[in-house]
N, C-alpha and C positions, 0 to 999 in steps of 0.2 A: 646634234642628230636631228630633235625634234624640227629646229629649223629648216636644216635640211627634208628634211621628208614631207613639210607644209604641215605638221601639225601646231607652229604656231607662226604668228607671223614677226617679222623684226622689232617691232615696238615692244608685244607682250615677249620675245625673247629677252630684248634689253630687260626688262623692267623685271623680270624673273632674276637676271644675272644679277640683278644690285639688290636682292633679298641676301642675307647673311643665312648662311648654313648653321643647321643645328652642331653643336659643340658635342652634346651628346645625346643620348638613348632615354626617353621616357617611358615609364611603366605602360602597358597595354592595360587599359582598361579589364576591371575581371570581377564583375560585380556578382555574387551569388554564383561562383565557379562553380561549386559542386551541381546544383539545380541547372547550369547548363550545360556540364556535360551530361548530363540524363536528356535535356533539352534535344539535345546536337543528337542522343544513341536511339531517340523514337521520333525523331523528324518532327521536334517542335517548336512555335517560333512564336508564340502569345503566352504567357505565364501569366500565373494573377497575383504576382508578385507585387509589392508597393516598393519602388524605388529608393522614395526616400526613406522609407522604415526598413530596410534592407542595410544601407549604407549605415543608419543608425547605430542597429544591432551588429555589426561586421567590425564597427567602432567598439563596441562596448563587448564586445569578445575578444578583443587584443587588449585593452584597459582590462578585466578582468583576472587575467592571467598576470598580468604583472606582477613581478615579483613572488611569484608560485613558482618557478621554478623552469627546466625546460621542457617538460616530460608531461606535462599534465596540459590537457586538452579539454576543448568545450564546443557543447553544440545548442542552437535554440533553433526553437521552432516557433510561431505564431500565427495564429487562425480564427478567421470571423467563424465563430460557432452559431447564428444563426444565415450563413450561406455555407459553411464547409472550405473556404476558399482558402489556401495557405496565402499570407501577407507576407513572412519573409521566413527564411530556411538558411540558417549560419553551421555549415558543418564542420568548419574547423574554426582554430585562430586565424588560419591564412593558407593559402591554398600551395603550398609546397613540403617539397621533400626534406622536413626537418626530424628531430627527434620527438616531436609530438604527431609526427606521420600527418601530416595535414593536410596528404592528397585524400586521407580516407573520412568518406562521410559519413559523417557520429551521428546524423539525425536515422541512418538507415544502419546500421550496427546493433546488434543482439548481443543486451546488457540484461544483466539483472536488475531487477525493477525497486529491488529493498522492499519498504514499505511501503512505496507508491499505489498499491494494488488495494487496499483497505477499506476509502471508501468506497469502492464497488459491495466489498463482503459488506461495509454495512447496510449500504441502500438494500443490496437483496433478504438481508434478517428484520431489515424495515416491512420489507415486502409481504413476507412469509408471516406476519405474524408474529414474529419469534421477538420481536424486540423494539424499545421507541425510545430515543433519545434521551429520556429521563429514567429510561429501565437499569433498574441496579444489578449488576454483574460483578464476581469473582475472582480478581486477579491474584491469583495462588500459585504455588506451586502445583502443577496437573501434570499427568501421566498419559497423553495419547498412543496405549497398547506402549510401544518400545518407543514411542517420539515424546522428547521428554523438552518442550521449546522454556526457553528463558527471555526476559524481557532484555532489552539490549544494554540496559545499565545493570542488571543482575539481580536490581530490586523488584519487591510486589507492593500490590498499594492495598493490596483489602479488596473489602466490597467499595465499588467504587458508578457511579453512573458513566453510562455507556456513549454518552456525550463526552466526557473528559476522558474514557480510554481511547476513543479516535482520536482525542487532541494531542494525548498525552503517546500516542502510537503503541500503544501496548500491543505485547505479541498475544498474552496467553487469550486475552478477551474476543482477537482477530483469529486466534484457533479455536477457540470455542464456537465461536458462529463459523465459522469455515466447516467445523465438523456438521453442525446443523443444516446447515445448507445443501453440503455438499462440493466436494473439490469439482467434480464432472461437472457441476449444473455452472460452479464457475468458471469454467473452462467455457462451458456453452456460450456463457455471456461476455466472456473475450470476446470470441469468434465473431459475436452477433453485432459486438461494435467494430467491429474491420478489423481486428487487431490477428497476428497469426504468430500468435506463441508457441515456442517451441521449448517441449519438457523433455529433461534428459530422462531416459528410459521410458520414452510415451507415455506412463503413465501418471496422472498428476494423483498427487498425496496433498495434506496437509501445510506441508511446507510451501504452496504454490500463495499462499496468503504471504509469504515473507517475504517473497522473491526468487521462489525455486524453481524458476524457467527464466526462457531468452525472450522477452519483446526488444521492441525498437522505441526513441522517443517520437519516431511518429506516429507510432502504435500509442503511446501511452498519451499524446495530444488527442489522439483520437478519442480515445476512451474518456478523458477530462471532456471535451467536449460534448460528448454526448452526454456526461451527468450535468453541462452546464442548460444541454438543450433540454432541459423535461425529463430526461430518463431517454429521450430520442435518440437513437445512433445517428450520428452524424459524420460519415463517410468524407475524408478530404482531400480538398481537387487543386490539382497547380497545373492544369494546361485550360488557360482562357477561354470561356464557353464550353467546358464541358458540363456535364450532369454525372455523377456517382450513382445513380437512384438513392431511394430510401428505401428502409426496412418497414415492416408492417406493425413487427413485435419490437415494444419498449425492450431498454435495457432495463430499466425498472421506474415504477410511477413516476408520475410530476411530484405524487406527494413524498415518498423516499427521496427523489432527487431533491426537493428540497429541503427535507430534514439534514442530508448530507452537506449541502451549500452552504444551511444557516450554522454548523459546525464547524466545518471549515474555515466560514469568514470570520469565526469566534477567536480562531487563532491568534496569538500576538505576531506581531509583525517580528522581524528580525533588527536588533539596534539599527537606531537611524532612520529605519526607515517608516516609513507614513504609517498611524494605524489608520487606516480607507476600507477596512473589512473585505480585504483582497479574501476570496477564498482559494485556497492552495494547503498541498499538502507536501512534506518532503518526505525522502527515502535515502537510506546507506544502504549496502550492500553486503552482504559476508565480505570478511576483509576488506574492506574498506575500496573498494573496486569500482565504485561507483557514488555519486553524489546525486540525487536528484530533488528538483523542485516543479512543482505544477499547480497552477492556479489558473481560476477564471472570474471576470466578473458578470454582468448581462450581456454583453456583445463579443468580448474577445476572450479566445484562450492561449495560454502559451507554458512551454516546460522547458525547462533548463536543464541540461547534462553535463556532469564536467568527470575528469577520471583520466587515464590513460590507455589512450587508443589501445595500444597492446593487453591490453589486459591486467595489467599489475597492479600490486595494491600500492594506494595511494597512502601511508600513514598519518591519521589522524584527522583523514577529511569524514566530515560529516554533512547530510544534505541539506541541513538547519542551518549551519554555521557560512559552508561554503558556495550553495546553490542559490540557495532564499534571498540571499541581497542581490544576486543577479535579476532575479524574478521578479524583484518590484523595480530595479532598475528599465527592465524587458518594461515593464508597463509604463513606467514616470516618462519613455519614449515614445509610446504609443500615443499615447490621449492625455492631456493637463488632468485628466480627474477621472477618476472608473463609474462606466458606465451603471447604476442599480443592481442588484440582484435583483429577482422578480418578488413582490408578496406571497404569503402562502399559502396553496390552494385552498377553496373551501374546504376541503374535508381534513386539512391537516389538522394533528390535537395538539396542540399549542398548551399545556397544564402540566400542572409538576406531579412529580412520582405518587404522592396519594391521593391524586386525582384519578391516575392513570387505571384501566380497570386491571382488576387484581391479578391476571396472567400475567400483566405485562411489567406489575409493578418490578418484578425482581426475573431476571434471564432464566427460563429452564429448558433446558433441549430436548430435543425428540423423543430420547430414551429417560424423560425426568420421570416418569411414571415406572420405570423398572431403576431405579437408582436407589439408594439406600439415604435416609431422610440424613440430616448432618445431627440431629438429636437424638437420633435412634442408639440401642447400647452396644456398648462392644465389651469382648471378656478383656479386658484389662490386666489378669493375671492369673494362670501363666498364659503368654500369648500363646499365637498360634503356632504350631511346628517345636515350640520349646519338650525339652527333656526336663524335668523336675523329680530331685531327688524327695520323697515323701517323708517330715520330720515325724516318727514316730505312728505312722498309719492314718495319717490326718493329712489334708492337702485345704493350704485357703486358698479361694478365689476371689477375685474383685472386677465388679463390673461398673462401669466407666458408661455417662452417658443415660439415657431412657428414661423413663417416668417409674417411680415404684407404685406400687409392688411389685416384687419383681422372683420372679420363680428357677429354678436350676433345677437343671438335668446333665445327669453320666451316664451315657450309653443308653441314654432313651427314657431313663427311671430316675423320677424325682428327688431328690434329695432336701431343698430347699423349698418353703412354699409361700407365697404371698408374706414376703420378708421385706420389708423398708430397707435395711442395712443394705451397704451396696459390699460388705465384706461378710462370706459365708464358710462354714468348713464342711469339707466331702474329706468322709472315714472311706480310706481305702481298703483295696484287697488285694495288696501287693503290686509287684513289676507287672510292668502289662502297658497296652495304647489304650488311650480314653479320649473319647469326643463330649467334654463339654457342651450346653446349649445354656442361653443364658434367657426368659421371655419376659417383658414388662407389660407395663398395663395395660399400653395399645397394642398388645400382642406384637410387639417387632421383637425380631428374636435376633441372637450373634452367637456364634458358636466357633469352637479352639479344639481343634486334635493336637494333641500331645504325649508324651512318654513318660510313664512315671518308673523311676528305675531305685 
């Protein structure tokens, strides 16, 4: 027909007829299919993606899921935090309707970030003069009103350095710092980073520091880009030639950002990964639904998310075991060696705990002046609210902690003055209610309301 229509001459038509006809269909190229969908929807023709890196990471995504079941999904995002350009975006291991829901772009899906917001919490605490990497903080059972968080492993480490608390991703210290900086301020900083967090119920509480909100992988990489960029927000861009603009306000100061990077780069790498001082943090959401790993060097920032696209639990999935090894593989595919992190700013205080100013040696919340000192006296017996039977009209009372001598009062009347004994005897006047008070040598007091039978 082409010959008859004059499209081809006789010689060219004969040559074409001599060519073998393909016997099978070949797959159509589908590099960065999720990002391509977005580009088509917005009529964008030039992207910031690096095709070579994109191809490498799509292959890595498939490899990372081998032997891990048919339901597990993965997403990877890489950006240059010096420019904000997204260099690779892998929304799933395969762009198809399979058990992994591969058509869903998991770089843009709302998920719980687990512990990956903690670096910002610590950075804000550094900025506000509440702590320093060498400050001591107590990791002990603590109730914040009706909220009683636990560490992920159910254990407590006692007094520990802030640096180590972040590296171990302990929950109690993170919540103490969040209470001090304020959940609303933390949310404000997340938005300043360019994120769009979604809080169940709309009102942020202390639990947001442990992942009690919804964010996307793109959000998280953008946040870590800001931490890597000296604390200055770094909006991510995917359209070639576009400019997302820069914020005039930092997330945290360059000093606080350097403290955070220094702490995270001191984390031990996953087994068989290079000890290259990549600054990284892992996270695992409640119910093992999300495994995260985010990290950066002096130029690039990357994030890895793994989990089920339908939000179901993945038993035994931890960010440190599942996502962190993939993160290190990602950086090995970006370049042969990491770009060094910047040196400490001139204002950074690189000293031991003993050399810190006294207020920074141990963490004390904003309400520390109103908190009871640890060694303050306590009525050890009878405890507050107890019902006690008197023995022949006498009641033995005991004090714990505090500094002798002690003065005891019953309903405001002294019955033992300047005693060095931690045990005294009250002569009672029959059944009824009584308020016991004890005052130590430093003027600190404790009380207990009891009922005598």
